[in-house]
C-alpha positions in Angstrom: -8.9 29.9 -5.8 -8.1 30.4 -2.1 -11.8 29.7 -1.2 -11.8 26.5 -3.3 -8.6 25.3 -1.5 -9.9 26.1 2.0 -13.5 25.1 1.7 -13.1 21.3 2.3 -11.2 22.1 5.6 -14.4 23.5 7.1 -15.3 19.9 7.8 -13.4 17.8 10.4 -13.8 14.6 8.4 -12.0 16.3 5.5 -9.2 17.4 7.7 -8.8 13.9 9.1 -9.0 12.4 5.6 -6.3 14.8 4.3 -3.9 13.9 7.1 -4.6 10.2 6.5 -4.0 10.6 2.8 -0.6 12.3 3.3 0.5 9.7 5.9 -0.6 6.7 3.8 1.0 8.2 0.7 4.3 8.7 2.5 4.3 5.1 3.9 3.1 3.4 0.8 5.7 5.2 -1.4 8.5 4.4 1.0 7.7 0.7 1.2 6.6 0.6 -2.4 10.0 1.6 -3.6 11.3 -1.7 -2.4 8.3 -3.5 -3.8 9.0 -2.2 -7.3 12.7 -2.7 -7.3 12.4 -6.3 -6.0 9.6 -7.1 -8.4 7.0 -7.8 -5.7 3.9 -6.3 -7.2 2.2 -9.7 -7.2 3.1 -10.1 -3.6 1.5 -6.7 -2.7 -1.6 -7.6 -4.6 -1.9 -11.0 -2.9 -1.2 -9.7 0.5 -3.8 -7.0 0.1 -6.4 -9.6 -0.5 -5.3 -12.0 2.2 -6.5 -9.6 4.9 -10.1 -10.2 3.8 -10.7 -13.1 6.3 -9.3 -10.9 9.1 -11.6 -8.1 8.2 -14.6 -10.5 8.0 -13.8 -12.0 11.4 -13.3 -8.6 12.9 -16.7 -7.5 11.5 -18.4 -10.6 13.1 -16.6 -10.3 16.5 -16.9 -6.6 16.9 -20.4 -6.2 15.5 -19.2 -3.9 12.7 -17.0 -1.6 14.8 -14.1 -0.5 12.6 -11.4 -0.7 15.3 -11.9 -4.5 15.4 -11.6 -4.7 11.6 -8.2 -3.0 11.7 -6.7 -5.3 14.3 -8.1 -8.5 12.8 -6.9 -7.3 9.4 -3.4 -6.7 10.9 -3.4 -10.2 12.3 -4.4 -11.8 9.0 -1.8 -9.7 7.1 1.1 -10.5 9.4 0.1 -14.2 9.5 0.0 -14.3 5.6 3.3 -12.5 5.3 5.1 -14.9 7.6 3.3 -17.9 6.0 4.4 -16.9 2.5 8.0 -16.6 3.7 8.0 -19.9 5.6 6.4 -21.9 2.8 8.8 -20.6 0.1 11.8 -21.3 2.2 11.0 -24.4 4.1 9.0 -26.2 1.4 11.6 -25.3 -1.2 9.1 -24.0 -3.7 9.3 -20.7 -5.6 8.1 -17.6 -3.8 5.4 -16.8 -6.4 4.0 -20.3 -5.9 3.8 -19.8 -2.1 2.1 -16.4 -2.7 -0.5 -18.0 -5.0 -1.3 -20.7 -2.4 -1.7 -18.3 0.5 -3.5 -15.7 -1.7 -6.1 -18.2 -3.0 -6.6 -19.9 0.3 -7.0 -16.7 2.4 -9.2 -15.0 -0.1 -11.5 -18.0 -0.4 -11.6 -18.2 3.4 -12.6 -14.5 3.5 -15.4 -15.0 1.0 -16.6 -18.1 2.9 -16.8 -16.1 6.2 -18.5 -13.1 4.5 -21.1 -15.3 2.9 -22.3 -16.3 6.4 -23.0 -12.7 7.4 -26.3 -11.3 6.1 -25.8 -7.6 6.5 -22.2 -7.1 5.4 -22.6 -5.4 2.1 -22.5 -1.7 3.1 -19.9 -1.9 5.9 -17.4 -4.2 4.3 -17.7 -2.5 0.9 -16.0 0.5 2.5 -13.0 -1.7 3.1 -13.0 -3.1 -0.4 -13.0 0.3 -2.0 -11.9 2.6 0.8 -13.6 5.2 2.9 -11.1 7.9 3.7 -13.8 10.4 4.7 -14.9 7.9 7.4 -11.5 8.0 9.2 -12.1 8.7 12.9 -9.7 10.2 15.5 -9.0 6.6 16.7 -8.2 5.5 13.1 -5.9 8.5 12.7 -4.0 7.6 15.8 -3.5 4.0 14.5 -2.3 5.3 11.2 0.1 7.7 12.9 1.5 5.0 15.2 1.9 2.3 12.6 3.2 4.7 10.0 5.9 5.9 12.5 6.9 2.3 13.2 7.2 1.5 9.5 9.2 4.6 8.7 11.5 4.2 11.7 12.2 0.6 10.7 13.0 1.5 7.2 15.3 4.3 8.4 17.0 1.8 10.9 17.6 -0.9 8.3 17.9 1.3 5.2 21.3 0.0 4.2 20.4 -3.7 4.9 17.3 -3.5 2.7 19.3 -1.9 0.0 22.0 -4.5 -0.1 19.6 -7.5 0.1 17.6 -6.1 -2.8 20.5 -5.1 -5.1 23.2 -7.6 -4.2 22.2 -10.7 -2.2 25.7 -12.1 -2.7 27.3 -9.0 -1.1 24.7 -9.4 1.7 26.0 -12.9 2.4 29.6 -11.6 2.3 28.8 -8.9 4.8 27.1 -11.4 7.0 23.7 -9.6 6.7 20.9 -12.0 7.7 19.2 -11.8 4.3 16.3 -14.1 5.1 15.5 -12.2 8.3 15.7 -8.9 6.4 13.3 -10.3 3.7 10.9 -11.4 6.5 11.1 -7.9 7.9 10.3 -6.4 4.6 7.3 -8.7 4.1 6.0 -7.6 7.5 6.5 -3.9 6.7 4.5 -4.4 3.5 1.8 -6.1 5.4 1.6 -3.3 7.9 1.5 -0.7 5.2 -1.4 -2.4 3.5 -3.5 -2.5 6.7 -2.6 1.1 7.5 -3.9 2.0 4.1 -6.9 -0.2 4.2 -9.5 2.5 5.0 -8.0 5.0 2.7 -8.1 3.2 -0.7 -9.4 -0.2 0.3 -8.4 -3.7 -0.5 -9.2 -3.6 -4.2 -7.1 -0.5 -4.9 -4.3 -1.0 -2.3 -1.7 -2.4 -4.7 -1.9 0.8 -6.8 -0.6 3.0 -4.0 2.2 0.6 -3.4 3.3 0.3 -7.0 2.2 3.2 -9.1 4.0 6.1 -7.5 7.2 4.1 -7.2 7.0 2.9 -10.8 6.6 6.5 -11.9 9.6 7.5 -9.8 11.6 4.7 -11.3 11.1 6.3 -14.7 12.4 9.6 -13.4 15.4 8.7 -11.2 18.5 6.6 -11.4 19.5 6.8 -7.7 17.6 4.9 -5.1 17.3 7.7 -2.6 16.0 10.1 -5.3 13.6 7.5 -6.5 12.2 7.1 -3.0 11.9 10.9 -2.6 10.1 11.3 -5.9 7.8 8.4 -5.1 6.8 9.9 -1.8 6.1 13.3 -3.5 3.9 11.7 -6.1 2.0 9.6 -3.6 1.4 12.5 -1.2 0.3 14.8 -4.1 -2.0 12.1 -5.5 -3.6 11.7 -2.1 -4.2 15.4 -1.6 -5.3 16.1 -5.2 -7.4 12.9 -5.3 -9.2 14.0 -2.1 -10.0 17.4 -3.6 -11.3 15.8 -6.8 -13.5 13.5 -4.8 -14.9 16.4 -2.8 -15.8 18.5 -5.8 -16.7 15.9 -8.4 -18.5 13.6 -5.9 -16.7 10.3 -6.7 -15.1 7.7 -4.5 -12.1 9.1 -2.7 -10.0 6.0 -3.0 -10.6 5.7 -6.7 -9.8 9.4 -7.2 -6.5 9.0 -5.4 -5.5 6.0 -7.5 -6.6 7.6 -10.7 -4.4 10.7 -10.0 -1.4 8.4 -9.3 -2.2 6.4 -12.5 -2.5 9.6 -14.6 0.9 10.8 -13.3 2.5 7.5 -14.4 0.9 7.7 -17.9 2.1 11.3 -18.3 5.6 10.5 -17.4 5.7 7.3 -19.5 4.2 9.2 -22.5 6.8 12.0 -22.2 9.6 9.4 -22.0 8.3 7.6 -25.1 7.9 10.8 -27.1 11.3 12.0 -26.1 13.0 8.7 -27.0 11.2 8.8 -30.4 12.3 12.3 -31.1 15.9 11.5 -30.2 15.9 8.4 -32.5 14.5 10.5 -35.4 17.0 13.3 -34.8 19.8 10.7 -34.7 
């Protein structure tokens, strides 16, 4: 058993991948707690896809170098997050409508740009479905830096985020700049998505934002406990998924998401069975 656990760590790429999986799980679960409670799953899905044009432009500008893809993806994500907030507030239309507009437009732009590149299939596929085993030292530094920024910001505005999500009226009474806090939350989600880009990819990104937190929501009634359980599930999913991908030879990003999904299904099934037994006993 010890040999099975330690064998993957003989390779540097597995060590870097494991560190990345833990950090990404921690960040996604932290931000994802707010996403689930505020009902922003569609926003997370849309934002994950709006970075596609940034990735495509980065690929063209940098000749396929991954560091360019990260930065251009970050620019696209932040621009999309700010645009969604601005359109929904200034144009006086519902937020989901603004999300749909930006989502469709940016995704179409990404496809249009990609279609002009002949040899994109292999390199950009990694960013659609993840390539955690390809994480370099430079990528790891970026993940550590941006993860620290996200976690520090959440710690700094923990109470403000909580009040804005649960009681917007109280936020106004306490003179908390609710719109500014919402913008900040949008930006944090955008950053978390780009940080997680290489780990699980654009296509699977929303699962890491939503699934661990949704599972924790079924297990906890207090917000702080929900966030802690969500982080635990996300980190364990990352580590266990990476082990499974190593020994079963499947996509690492897919394995991580499948473990997180399995944990949700188990918890949900147990709750359903327990509720049924209680009803029958009553």
